[in-house]
FIBA-838409 format. One record per residue: x, y, z of N, C-alpha, C in turn; residue in three letters. Coordinates in steps of 0.2 Angstrom, whole numbers, plus 2048, in hexadecimal, padded with zeros to 3 digits. Example, Ala and Ser with C-alpha at 12.3 -4.5 7.8 and 13.67 -1.06 7.14 Angstrom:
REM FIBA-838409
842  7E4  827  83E  7EA  827  842  7F0  827  Ala
840  7F5  823  844  7FB  824  840  800  827  Ser
END
This chain:
REM FIBA-838409
A06  E4B  845  A05  E46  849  A00  E49  851  Met
9FB  E43  853  9F8  E47  858  9FE  E47  85E  Ala
A03  E46  861  A06  E45  867  A0A  E4C  867  His
A0A  E50  860  A0C  E56  860  A08  E5B  864  Asp
A02  E5B  865  9FE  E61  867  A00  E61  86F  Arg
A01  E5E  873  A04  E5E  878  A0C  E5F  87D  His
A10  E60  874  A15  E64  878  A18  E68  873  Ser
A1C  E6E  876  A1F  E71  871  A29  E70  871  Val
A2C  E71  86C  A34  E71  86D  A35  E79  870  Glu
A3D  E76  875  A3F  E7D  879  A45  E7D  878  Gln
A48  E83  874  A51  E84  873  A50  E84  87B  Arg
A59  E81  87B  A5C  E82  882  A64  E84  87F  Val
A67  E88  885  A6C  E88  884  A72  E82  884  Ile
A77  E83  880  A7C  E7C  881  A82  E7C  888  Thr
A86  E78  88B  A8A  E76  88E  A8F  E7B  88B  Ala
A8F  E7A  885  A97  E7D  883  A95  E86  882  Glu
A8F  E87  87F  A8D  E8F  881  A8D  E90  888  Ala
A8A  E8C  88C  A8A  E90  893  A91  E91  895  Ala
A94  E8D  893  A9D  E8C  895  A9F  E94  892  Leu
A9E  E95  88C  AA3  E99  889  A9E  EA3  88B  Ala
A99  EA0  88E  A95  EA6  88F  A97  EAA  898  Ala
A99  EA3  89A  A9F  EA4  8A1  AA3  EA6  8A1  Leu
AA7  EA4  89B  AB0  EA6  89C  AB1  EAE  898  Gln
AAA  EAF  895  AA8  EB7  892  AA8  EBC  897  Gly
AA2  EBA  89B  AA1  EBD  8A2  AA8  EBF  8A8  Ala
AAB  EB9  8A7  AB2  EB9  8AE  AB6  EBE  8A9  Val
AB8  EBE  8A4  ABD  EC2  8A0  ABE  EC7  89F  Ala
AB3  ECA  8A0  AB3  ED3  8A1  AB5  ED4  8A9  His
AB2  ECF  8AD  AB4  ED0  8B4  ABC  ED1  8B5  Ala
ABE  ECD  8B1  AC7  ECD  8B4  AC7  ED4  8B0  Asn
AC8  ED7  8AA  AC8  EDC  8A7  AC6  EE3  8AB  Ala
AC0  EE2  8AF  ABD  EE7  8B4  AC1  EE7  8BA  Leu
AC4  EE1  8BC  AC9  EE2  8C3  AC3  EDF  8C8  Gly
ABE  EDA  8C7  ABA  ED9  8CB  AB8  ED1  8CD  Ile
AB8  ECE  8D2  AB7  EC5  8D1  AAD  EC6  8D3  Arg
AAD  EC1  8CE  AA5  EC1  8CF  AA3  EBB  8CE  Val
A9E  EB7  8CE  A9A  EB1  8CE  A96  EB4  8C7  Asn
A96  EAC  8C2  A94  EB0  8BF  A8E  EA6  8BC  Val
A87  EA8  8BB  A82  EA2  8B9  A80  EA3  8B4  Ala
A7E  E9C  8AF  A7A  E9C  8A9  A74  E95  8AC  Val
A70  E99  8A9  A69  E96  8AB  A67  E93  8A3  Ala
A63  E8D  8A4  A5C  E8C  89F  A59  E8F  89F  Asp
A53  E90  898  A4C  E95  899  A49  E93  8A0  Pro
A48  E8D  8A1  A43  E8B  8A7  A48  E8B  8AD  Ser
A4F  E8F  8AE  A53  E90  8B5  A56  E8D  8B5  Gly
A57  E88  8B5  A5C  E83  8B7  A63  E84  8B5  Val
A66  E83  8BA  A6D  E84  8B8  A71  E81  8B4  Leu
A73  E85  8B0  A77  E81  8A9  A7F  E81  8A9  Ala
A80  E86  8AE  A89  E88  8AF  A8A  E8E  8B2  Gly
A8F  E8B  8B8  A91  E90  8BE  A99  E92  8BD  Phe
A9B  E99  8C0  AA1  E99  8C1  AA2  E9D  8C4  Leu
AA7  E9C  8CA  AA7  EA0  8CF  AB0  EA3  8CF  Arg
AB2  EA7  8CF  AB9  EAB  8CE  ABB  EAB  8D5  Met
AC3  EA9  8D5  AC4  EA9  8DE  AC3  EB1  8E1  Pro
AC2  EB0  8E7  AC0  EB8  8EA  ABA  EBB  8EA  Gly
AB6  EBA  8E7  AAE  EB9  8E3  AAB  EB8  8EB  Ala
AA6  EBD  8EA  AA2  EBD  8F2  A9D  EB9  8F1  Phe
A9E  EB4  8F7  A9A  EAC  8F8  A93  EAF  8F7  Val
A8F  EB3  8FB  A8A  EB4  8FA  A86  EB7  8F4  His
A8A  EB8  8EF  A8A  EBA  8E9  A88  EB4  8E3  Ser
A8A  EAF  8E5  A88  EA7  8E3  A82  EA8  8E3  Val
A7E  EA8  8E7  A78  EA5  8E7  A73  EAD  8E0  Glu
A75  EB4  8E3  A74  EB6  8DF  A76  EB8  8D8  Ile
A7A  EB6  8D4  A7B  EB4  8CE  A77  EB0  8CA  Ala
A75  EA8  8CF  A70  EA4  8CC  A69  EA8  8CC  Ile
A68  EA9  8D0  A63  EAE  8D0  A60  EB2  8CD  Asp
A67  EB6  8CA  A66  EBD  8C5  A64  EB9  8BD  Lys
A68  EB1  8BD  A68  EAE  8B5  A60  EA9  8B4  Ala
A5D  EA8  8BC  A58  EA4  8BB  A52  EAD  8B9  Arg
A53  EB0  8BC  A4D  EB6  8BC  A4C  EB7  8B5  Thr
A54  EB9  8B0  A55  EBB  8AB  A52  EB7  8A6  Ala
A53  EB0  8A8  A51  EAB  8A3  A49  EA8  8A3  Ala
A49  EAC  8A9  A40  EA8  8AB  A3A  EAE  8A9  Gly
A3E  EB7  8A7  A3B  EBA  8A6  A3B  EBE  89F  Phe
A42  EBE  89C  A43  EBF  897  A45  EC5  895  Gly
A47  EC9  89C  A4B  ECF  899  A50  ED0  8A1  Phe
A53  ED7  89D  A58  ED8  8A3  A57  ED7  8AA  Pro
A5A  ED5  8B1  A56  ED7  8B6  A58  EDD  8B9  Thr
A5C  EE1  8B5  A5B  EEA  8B6  A56  EEC  8B3  Ser
A51  EEA  8B0  A4A  EEE  8AF  A45  EEC  8B2  Arg
A47  EE9  8B7  A43  EE9  8BD  A3D  EED  8C0  Trp
A40  EF3  8C1  A3F  EFA  8C2  A3A  EFB  8BE  Gly
A3C  EFD  8B8  A38  EFF  8B2  A32  EFA  8B2  Ala
A31  EF5  8B3  A2B  EF2  8B2  A25  EF2  8BA  Val
A2A  EF3  8BD  A26  EF2  8C5  A24  EFA  8C4  Val
A27  EFE  8C2  A24  F05  8C2  A23  F06  8CA  Gly
A1E  F0D  8CA  A1B  F0F  8D2  A16  F09  8D4  Asp
A17  F04  8D2  A13  EFE  8D6  A14  EFC  8DD  Asp
A14  EFE  8E2  A18  EFC  8E8  A15  EF6  8E9  Glu
A0F  EF4  8E9  A0B  EEE  8EC  A11  EE6  8E8  Leu
A13  EEA  8DF  A16  EE4  8DB  A1B  EE4  8DE  Leu
A1E  EEB  8DF  A25  EEA  8E1  A28  EE7  8E7  Arg
A23  EE7  8ED  A23  EE4  8F3  A23  EDB  8F3  Leu
A1E  EDB  8EE  A1C  ED1  8EC  A22  ED0  8EA  Gly
A24  ED1  8E4  A2A  ED0  8E0  A30  ECF  8E6  Leu
A2F  ED4  8E9  A37  ED4  8ED  A37  ECE  8F1  Ala
A32  ECD  8F0  A30  EC6  8F9  A31  EBD  8F3  Gln
A30  EBE  8EE  A30  EB8  8EA  A38  EB6  8EB  Arg
A39  EAE  8EE  A40  EAD  8ED  A44  EAD  8E7  Pro
A49  EAD  8E6  A4C  EAC  8DF  A4B  EB3  8DA  Gly
A47  EB6  8DC  A46  EBD  8D7  A49  EC2  8D8  Leu
A4E  EC4  8D4  A53  ECA  8D2  A51  ECF  8D0  Val
A50  ED5  8D2  A4C  EDE  8CF  A54  EE1  8D0  Met
A5A  EE0  8CE  A5F  EE2  8CD  A63  EE2  8C6  Phe
A68  EE5  8C4  A6B  EE3  8BF  A71  EDD  8C1  Gly
A72  EDC  8B9  A77  ED4  8BB  A75  ED0  8B5  Gly
A6E  ECE  8B5  A6C  EC9  8B1  A68  ECA  8AA  Gly
A6B  EC7  8A6  A68  EC7  89F  A65  EC0  89C  Leu
A61  EC1  899  A5E  EBB  894  A63  EB9  890  Pro
A65  EB2  88C  A66  EB0  889  A63  EB0  882  Ile
A5F  EB4  87C  A5D  EB3  876  A63  EB1  871  Val
A60  EAA  86D  A62  EA9  865  A5D  EA9  861  Glu
A5D  EAC  85C  A58  EAC  856  A52  EAC  859  Ala
A50  EB2  85D  A49  EB3  860  A46  EAF  866  Gly
A4A  EA9  868  A48  EA5  86C  A4E  EA7  874  Gln
A4A  EA6  878  A4D  EA5  87E  A51  E9E  882  Arg
A57  EA0  880  A5A  E98  885  A5E  E99  887  Ile
A5D  E9E  88D  A5E  E9E  895  A5F  EA4  896  Gly
A63  EA4  89D  A66  EAC  89F  A6C  EAC  8A1  Gly
A71  EB2  8A3  A76  EB1  8A7  A76  EB8  8AD  Ile
A77  EB4  8B1  A79  EBB  8B7  A7E  EB9  8BB  Gly
A82  EC0  8BB  A88  EC2  8BF  A87  EC6  8C5  Val
A8B  EC3  8CA  A8B  EC7  8CF  A92  EC7  8D5  Ser
A93  ECE  8D5  A9A  ED0  8D9  A9C  ED5  8D8  Gly
A9A  EDA  8D4  A9C  EE1  8D1  A93  EE3  8D5  Gly
A96  EEA  8D1  A8F  EEE  8D1  A89  EEA  8CE  Ser
A83  EED  8CE  A7F  EEE  8C9  A81  EEE  8C2  Ala
A84  EF2  8C0  A87  EF5  8B9  A8B  EF0  8B6  Glu
A90  EEF  8BC  A97  EEA  8BA  A94  EE5  8B9  Gln
A90  EE1  8BD  A8D  EDB  8BC  A89  EDB  8B5  Asp
A83  EDE  8B3  A82  EDE  8AC  A86  EDE  8A7  Glu
A8D  EE1  8A8  A92  EE2  8A2  A96  EDC  8A1  Ala
A97  ED9  8A7  A99  ED2  8A5  A94  ECD  8A3  Cys
A8E  ECC  8A5  A89  EC9  8A1  A8A  ECA  89A  Ala
A88  ED0  897  A89  ED3  891  A8F  ED1  88C  Ala
A94  ED0  892  A9A  ECC  88D  A99  EC5  88D  Ala
A95  EC3  892  A93  EBB  891  A90  EBB  88A  Gly
A8B  EBF  889  A87  EBD  883  A8B  EBE  87E  Leu
A8E  EC5  87E  A94  EC5  878  A97  EC0  876  Arg
A99  EBB  87B  A9F  EB7  87B  A9B  EB1  875  Ala
A95  EB1  874  A90  EAD  873  A8E  EB1  86C  Leu
A91  EB7  869  A8E  EBB  864  A86  EBC  865  Gly
A85  EBC  86C  A7C  EBD  86A  A7C  EC5  870  Leu
A82  EC8  870  A7F  ECE  871  A83  ED5  86F  Gly
END
């Protein structure tokens, strides 16, 4: 059909999967004894779900959302930005000034059957703890 030339299908995370990922991340945070904010975004970076644990840092709300959006949009863990940028100081400075772009750990892409369906971002612990919680969210989906 002629109209098929102008569009492509895009897979997106379901509401049920977003909820399961949020719950998996929070369960891991509880096991670590930390309080976090967790966000799940669709592949376009639009928020699909969010959960704030009581006592989690208020300023981490936006950071968690930005981590999810960054991982969803670029398709790799936010912790990899250092390797991606390398020694290019101008690139590092330029990217660091982009609103909403996070260049430290805690955001992971959500990939199913080779297709990026979203991203998950966690903020409230160390970068390593945040990424571990995000990974637990992926495991809750059977994707980690």
